[in-house]
TIMI-2910 file (N, C-alpha, C, CB; in pm, 1 decimal, decimal comma, always signed):
<rs>
+----------+----------+----------+----------+----------+----------+----------+----------+----------+----------+----------+----------+------+
!      n_x !      n_y !      n_z !     ca_x !     ca_y !     ca_z !      c_x !      c_y !      c_z !     cb_x !     cb_y !     cb_z ! resn !
+----------+----------+----------+----------+----------+----------+----------+----------+----------+----------+----------+----------+------+
!  -3641,5 !    +55,8 !  -1368,8 !  -3527,2 !   +119,0 !  -1309,2 !  -3405,3 !    +91,4 !  -1398,1 !  -3505,0 !    +68,4 !  -1164,1 !  Met !
!  -3336,4 !   +196,6 !  -1439,6 !  -3220,4 !   +179,3 !  -1527,2 !  -3094,7 !   +162,9 !  -1443,4 !  -3205,7 !   +299,2 !  -1623,9 !  Ser !
!  -2998,9 !    +85,6 !  -1494,4 !  -2873,5 !    +65,3 !  -1418,2 !  -2790,0 !   +192,8 !  -1413,7 !  -2790,3 !    -48,9 !  -1480,4 !  Pro !
!  -2724,7 !   +215,5 !  -1301,1 !  -2637,9 !   +332,2 !  -1284,0 !  -2501,0 !   +304,0 !  -1345,8 !  -2623,5 !   +368,8 !  -1133,4 !  Gln !
!  -2444,4 !   +401,2 !  -1415,8 !  -2308,3 !   +380,8 !  -1466,5 !  -2208,2 !   +381,3 !  -1350,3 !  -2271,3 !   +490,6 !  -1570,5 !  Pro !
!  -2104,1 !   +302,8 !  -1363,3 !  -2002,5 !   +292,0 !  -1258,7 !  -1916,4 !   +418,1 !  -1254,7 !  -1914,3 !   +167,6 !  -1281,4 !  Ser !
!  -1868,2 !   +451,0 !  -1134,9 !  -1778,4 !   +564,8 !  -1120,6 !  -1639,3 !   +534,3 !  -1174,9 !  -1769,1 !   +606,0 !   -975,0 !  Asp !
!  -1605,5 !   +406,1 !  -1184,9 !  -1471,4 !   +365,4 !  -1225,5 !  -1473,9 !   +298,9 !  -1362,2 !  -1410,5 !   +270,7 !  -1122,2 !  Phe !
!  -1388,4 !   +345,0 !  -1452,4 !  -1373,0 !   +279,2 !  -1581,6 !  -1267,3 !   +169,2 !  -1567,9 !  -1333,3 !   +382,2 !  -1693,0 !  Ser !
!  -1254,5 !    +85,5 !  -1669,3 !  -1154,6 !    -21,0 !  -1667,6 !  -1013,6 !    +32,3 !  -1656,7 !  -1166,8 !   -105,4 !  -1791,2 !  Gly !
!   -984,2 !   +137,8 !  -1732,5 !   -850,8 !   +198,2 !  -1727,2 !   -821,3 !   +253,1 !  -1588,3 !   -838,2 !   +309,8 !  -1831,6 !  Phe !
!   -920,9 !   +312,2 !  -1525,3 !   -900,0 !   +368,9 !  -1391,8 !   -871,0 !   +259,8 !  -1289,0 !  -1022,7 !   +450,1 !  -1348,7 !  Met !
!   -937,9 !   +146,9 !  -1299,7 !   -913,5 !    +35,7 !  -1207,7 !   -772,0 !    -18,8 !  -1225,6 !  -1016,9 !    -76,3 !  -1229,8 !  Val !
!   -727,7 !    -34,3 !  -1349,5 !   -592,0 !    -82,1 !  -1376,8 !   -490,2 !    +18,9 !  -1324,8 !   -571,6 !   -106,5 !  -1528,8 !  Val !
!   -512,5 !   +146,2 !  -1349,8 !   -421,2 !   +249,6 !  -1303,8 !   -415,2 !   +255,6 !  -1151,5 !   -462,7 !   +384,6 !  -1359,7 !  Phe !
!   -528,8 !   +246,9 !  -1084,2 !   -531,0 !   +246,3 !   -938,0 !   -461,8 !   +123,0 !   -881,0 !   -674,4 !   +253,1 !   -887,5 !  Leu !
!   -480,5 !     +8,3 !   -945,6 !   -414,5 !   -114,5 !   -899,9 !   -262,9 !   -103,1 !   -912,4 !   -464,8 !   -235,6 !   -980,1 !  Ser !
!   -216,5 !    -54,1 !  -1026,7 !    -72,8 !    -36,0 !  -1045,7 !    -17,0 !    +66,0 !   -946,6 !    -43,1 !     +8,2 !  -1189,6 !  Phe !
!    -90,2 !   +174,6 !   -926,6 !    -46,7 !   +276,2 !   -831,0 !    -39,1 !   +219,2 !   -690,2 !   -141,1 !   +396,2 !   -833,9 !  Ser !
!   -137,6 !   +138,9 !   -652,7 !   -138,1 !    +78,3 !   -519,8 !    -16,9 !    -12,0 !   -501,2 !   -267,3 !     -1,2 !   -497,5 !  Phe !
!    +12,9 !    -94,7 !   -600,5 !   +128,1 !   -183,9 !   -589,7 !   +259,7 !   -106,6 !   -582,8 !   +130,7 !   -280,0 !   -707,6 !  Leu !
!   +272,7 !     -3,5 !   -665,0 !   +396,5 !    +75,1 !   -665,8 !   +414,9 !   +149,4 !   -533,7 !   +396,1 !   +175,0 !   -782,8 !  Ala !
!   +310,2 !   +212,9 !   -485,1 !   +320,7 !   +287,4 !   -359,4 !   +345,6 !   +191,6 !   -244,2 !   +193,0 !   +370,3 !   -333,6 !  Ile !
!   +281,0 !    +73,7 !   -245,9 !   +303,4 !    -25,9 !   -140,7 !   +448,2 !    -71,1 !   -137,0 !   +212,3 !   -146,4 !   -161,0 !  Ser !
!   +505,6 !    -94,1 !   -254,8 !   +645,4 !   -137,5 !   -261,7 !   +737,9 !    -31,6 !   -202,4 !   +685,6 !   -167,4 !   -407,3 !  Tyr !
!   +720,3 !    +93,0 !   -244,3 !   +809,2 !   +197,6 !   -195,1 !   +784,1 !   +228,7 !    -47,6 !   +792,2 !   +323,9 !   -278,4 !  Phe !
!   +661,5 !   +215,4 !     -1,0 !   +634,1 !   +232,3 !   +141,3 !   +702,0 !   +120,2 !   +220,0 !   +481,2 !   +233,6 !   +168,4 !  Met !
!   +699,7 !     -1,6 !   +165,4 !   +770,4 !   -112,7 !   +228,5 !   +920,4 !    -89,2 !   +232,9 !   +741,0 !   -241,9 !   +155,3 !  Gly !
!   +974,7 !    -27,9 !   +128,0 !  +1117,5 !     +5,4 !   +128,3 !  +1149,6 !   +107,5 !   +237,4 !  +1160,3 !    +59,9 !     -9,2 !  Met !
!  +1061,8 !   +205,3 !   +257,6 !  +1083,2 !   +304,1 !   +363,6 !  +1078,2 !   +238,4 !   +501,4 !   +978,1 !   +415,9 !   +354,6 !  Leu !
!   +982,6 !   +149,1 !   +521,5 !   +972,8 !    +78,4 !   +649,0 !  +1096,5 !     -8,8 !   +669,3 !   +844,0 !     -7,7 !   +654,5 !  Val !
!  +1141,2 !    -76,6 !   +563,6 !  +1259,2 !   -161,8 !   +572,6 !  +1382,4 !    -79,9 !   +609,4 !  +1282,3 !   -235,6 !   +440,4 !  His !
!  +1397,1 !    +36,5 !   +547,6 !  +1512,0 !   +121,3 !   +580,1 !  +1509,7 !   +163,2 !   +726,1 !  +1514,2 !   +245,1 !   +490,5 !  Ser !
!  +1393,8 !   +202,0 !   +774,0 !  +1383,0 !   +244,7 !   +913,3 !  +1406,6 !   +128,0 !  +1008,2 !  +1245,7 !   +307,0 !   +939,6 !  Ala !
!  +1352,7 !    +13,1 !   +975,4 !  +1362,3 !   -103,5 !  +1063,6 !  +1503,3 !   -162,6 !  +1065,6 !  +1262,5 !   -210,0 !  +1020,2 !  Leu !
!  +1565,7 !   -173,9 !   +950,2 !  +1693,7 !   -243,5 !   +941,1 !  +1813,8 !   -155,5 !   +972,0 !  +1709,4 !   -301,1 !   +804,9 !  Met !
!  +1807,6 !    -29,6 !   +936,8 !  +1927,2 !    +54,1 !   +949,1 !  +1921,3 !   +152,1 !  +1065,9 !  +1948,4 !   +130,4 !   +821,8 !  Tyr !
!  +1804,0 !   +180,7 !  +1116,7 !  +1792,8 !   +274,2 !  +1227,9 !  +1765,4 !   +202,5 !  +1359,2 !  +1683,2 !   +375,2 !  +1200,5 !  Glu !
!  +1661,1 !   +117,6 !  +1360,9 !  +1620,5 !    +55,2 !  +1486,8 !  +1697,7 !    -72,5 !  +1516,6 !  +1473,0 !    +25,2 !  +1484,0 !  Asp !
!  +1741,9 !   -141,8 !  +1415,6 !  +1828,4 !   -260,1 !  +1424,3 !  +1794,6 !   -351,2 !  +1542,9 !  +1972,8 !   -216,6 !  +1434,4 !  Lys !
!  +1680,7 !   -418,2 !  +1531,3 !  +1641,3 !   -512,8 !  +1634,5 !  +1710,5 !   -646,4 !  +1616,6 !  +1491,2 !   -531,8 !  +1634,1 !  Gly !
!  +1638,3 !   -753,6 !  +1637,9 !  +1694,0 !   -888,3 !  +1626,0 !  +1690,2 !   -941,3 !  +1482,2 !  +1618,7 !   -983,0 !  +1717,1 !  Asn !
!  +1641,8 !   -861,8 !  +1389,1 !  +1629,4 !   -905,6 !  +1250,3 !  +1751,0 !   -856,6 !  +1172,5 !  +1497,2 !   -853,1 !  +1185,9 !  Ile !
!  +1816,1 !   -948,6 !  +1098,9 !  +1933,1 !   -911,4 !  +1019,6 !  +1895,8 !   -829,5 !   +897,4 !  +2008,5 !  -1035,2 !   +976,7 !  Gly !
!  +1995,0 !   -759,6 !   +840,4 !  +1968,8 !   -674,1 !   +724,1 !  +1917,2 !   -751,4 !   +603,9 !  +2094,2 !   -600,4 !   +685,5 !  Lys !
!  +1969,3 !   -870,4 !   +580,5 !  +1930,5 !   -949,1 !   +464,2 !  +1828,7 !  -1056,7 !   +498,4 !  +2052,2 !  -1012,3 !   +401,9 !  Asp !
!  +1756,8 !  -1039,0 !   +606,6 !  +1660,4 !  -1137,6 !   +652,6 !  +1535,9 !  -1137,7 !   +564,5 !  +1622,4 !  -1110,8 !   +797,8 !  Ser !
!  +1490,9 !  -1257,4 !   +528,4 !  +1368,3 !  -1270,0 !   +449,5 !  +1247,0 !  -1227,3 !   +530,9 !  +1350,5 !  -1414,3 !   +400,1 !  Arg !
!  +1247,0 !  -1261,2 !   +658,8 !  +1133,7 !  -1221,1 !   +742,8 !  +1127,6 !  -1069,4 !   +757,8 !  +1143,4 !  -1287,3 !   +881,0 !  Ser !
!  +1242,2 !  -1002,2 !   +756,2 !  +1244,3 !   -856,9 !   +760,1 !  +1181,1 !   -795,5 !   +636,0 !  +1386,2 !   -807,7 !   +775,2 !  Gly !
!  +1211,4 !   -854,0 !   +518,5 !  +1151,4 !   -805,5 !   +393,9 !  +1001,7 !   -829,0 !   +393,3 !  +1215,3 !   -873,8 !   +273,1 !  Trp !
!   +960,3 !   -948,2 !   +434,1 !   +816,5 !   -979,9 !   +434,1 !   +743,0 !   -888,0 !   +530,4 !   +792,3 !  -1128,2 !   +472,6 !  Val !
!   +797,2 !   -869,4 !   +649,7 !   +736,2 !   -781,1 !   +748,2 !   +725,5 !   -638,6 !   +694,5 !   +816,9 !   -782,7 !   +878,3 !  Leu !
!   +828,4 !   -591,1 !   +630,2 !   +828,3 !   -455,6 !   +576,7 !   +728,1 !   -439,1 !   +463,6 !   +966,6 !   -418,7 !   +528,5 !  Ser !
!   +719,9 !   -535,9 !   +373,9 !   +626,2 !   -526,4 !   +262,6 !   +481,2 !   -537,1 !   +309,9 !   +655,6 !   -635,0 !   +160,1 !  Met !
!   +456,8 !   -620,2 !   +410,2 !   +321,3 !   -629,3 !   +466,4 !   +284,3 !   -497,9 !   +533,5 !   +310,9 !   -746,3 !   +567,9 !  Val !
!   +377,7 !   -439,3 !   +606,1 !   +352,7 !   -309,8 !   +669,7 !   +328,3 !   -201,4 !   +564,0 !   +471,8 !   -270,3 !   +760,3 !  Ala !
!   +406,8 !   -202,4 !   +456,0 !   +387,7 !   -106,0 !   +347,4 !   +252,9 !   -121,7 !   +280,7 !   +497,2 !   -120,7 !   +244,4 !  Gly !
!   +210,0 !   -246,3 !   +260,5 !    +79,2 !   -270,7 !   +200,4 !    -32,7 !   -225,7 !   +293,3 !    +62,7 !   -419,0 !   +166,4 !  Thr !
!    -16,5 !   -250,1 !   +422,5 !   -116,9 !   -206,3 !   +518,9 !   -129,6 !    -54,8 !   +525,4 !    -83,7 !   -260,0 !   +655,7 !  Gly !
!    -17,3 !    +13,9 !   +528,3 !    -18,8 !   +160,6 !   +532,3 !    -82,8 !   +216,7 !   +405,6 !   +124,6 !   +216,2 !   +549,0 !  Ile !
!    -43,3 !   +162,8 !   +290,5 !    -97,2 !   +210,7 !   +163,8 !   -244,8 !   +177,2 !   +150,7 !    -19,7 !   +151,2 !    +47,2 !  Thr !
!   -283,8 !    +58,9 !   +195,1 !   -425,4 !    +22,0 !   +192,5 !   -508,7 !   +116,1 !   +276,0 !   -444,3 !   -120,0 !   +241,5 !  Gly !
!   -457,0 !   +152,9 !   +394,3 !   -528,4 !   +247,1 !   +477,4 !   -538,3 !   +382,8 !   +407,9 !   -459,6 !   +261,0 !   +613,3 !  Trp !
!   -431,7 !   +428,1 !   +343,1 !   -435,1 !   +557,4 !   +274,1 !   -536,5 !   +556,2 !   +159,7 !   -295,7 !   +593,1 !   +220,4 !  Met !
!   -539,1 !   +448,2 !    +80,9 !   -632,9 !   +439,8 !    -30,0 !   -776,7 !   +432,1 !    +21,5 !   -601,0 !   +318,1 !   -117,9 !  Phe !
!   -800,3 !   +352,4 !   +126,0 !   -935,0 !   +341,1 !   +181,4 !   -980,0 !   +474,7 !   +239,3 !   -940,2 !   +231,5 !   +289,6 !  Tyr !
!   -893,3 !   +543,3 !   +313,1 !   -929,2 !   +671,0 !   +372,0 !   -958,9 !   +773,9 !   +262,8 !   -817,1 !   +721,1 !   +464,0 !  Tyr !
!   -879,6 !   +775,3 !   +156,9 !   -905,8 !   +866,5 !    +45,4 !  -1038,4 !   +837,0 !    -21,3 !   -794,4 !   +858,1 !    -56,9 !  Gly !
!  -1071,2 !   +710,1 !    -38,0 !  -1200,3 !   +672,4 !    -96,8 !  -1313,7 !   +713,3 !     -3,6 !  -1205,9 !   +519,9 !   -125,0 !  Tyr !
!  -1295,3 !   +689,9 !   +127,1 !  -1398,0 !   +725,6 !   +224,2 !  -1424,9 !   +876,4 !   +224,6 !  -1356,5 !   +679,2 !   +363,8 !  Tyr !
!  -1319,5 !   +956,4 !   +227,3 !  -1335,3 !  +1100,6 !   +234,8 !  -1400,4 !  +1154,1 !   +108,3 !  -1200,4 !  +1168,2 !   +257,8 !  Val !
!  -1365,3 !  +1098,2 !     -7,1 !  -1415,4 !  +1152,9 !   -132,7 !  -1550,5 !  +1098,3 !   -178,3 !  -1316,3 !  +1128,1 !   -238,4 !  Asn !
!  -1583,2 !   +973,9 !   -140,9 !  -1703,4 !   +912,3 !   -196,9 !  -1805,2 !   +866,2 !    -93,7 !  -1664,6 !   +796,8 !   -280,4 !  Phe !
!  -1765,4 !   +829,4 !    +25,9 !  -1859,1 !   +767,7 !   +119,1 !  -1913,4 !   +862,7 !   +224,5 !  -1793,5 !   +653,2 !   +186,3 !  Leu !
!  -1853,7 !   +976,5 !   +240,1 !  -1899,8 !  +1071,3 !   +341,0 !  -2009,9 !  +1157,8 !   +292,0 !  -1788,4 !  +1156,4 !   +387,2 !  Arg !
+----------+----------+----------+----------+----------+----------+----------+----------+----------+----------+----------+----------+------+
</rs>
């Protein structure tokens, strides 16, 4: 049995990783803008916990988008 070639090259993995980080950051910025300037709860504008919460939310949203895209294109 011969080994199957991978669907992903090294360059593609690096590019996808960079894209994931960039999209996560900007998604976190969008969440931060909505949370700090529109909804204005108990978290201050310059709060570290607000930034961490926003970046975690951005990473979660982006992770779901990347996983769903992979699922629709390769696993179904």
